[in-house]
C-alpha angles and dihedrals in degrees: 000000000000127000139154139199129207108201138167121260097252128114090223085076093056094101090051090053092048093047092049095050099039096042092049092051095042091056089056103033114025094104094043103050140032090270098191093055096040095045090055090050093049093044090057092048093050095044091051095047098042095043091051090055091049096044100038117013096039098025108177093348105108089162090072109091125227117216117208119188125191127190123179126189114176100311095334113112123198114186126182127187115193125196139174097223130120090264134232123269104226091195087074094051118113116183115235115264116234092247094049116103096203121146100216139036098072098103098084090046092050093048093050092049095049100040130054094227132016126182132172121201123192125218107354103171090336096314139087123232130206107198121193130179135185139164109220116222118247118258111265112250115256112243113235 
């Protein structure tokens, strides 16, 4: 299954983005995975990634569209989020230390903990792309 969504850069569309992603995946996967657990995981990933585009890459530019692409093969999810911002130089990223009381900087850490693979590519044909992949675990068999 492949699908994509073009959506404005405005947090008021966050529920639309969540519904699109989770409904698409639930139709394909609900009988194969522990959907409650996996949908919570994927919701957090999507909220973090989309809100970062809105708040940072497209700051105060709701007219700039965000492109979200989803590909699903069996239980393998490939998610891309494309933006038109200046991009973020990952070489300058320092993960928060446990004793730090900083408010930001946790997004990259969260995405890498929840997904199997995360890549960020700057300026591909004038856009940036956050690519995330994960293989969702099979639903545990129910004991009779």
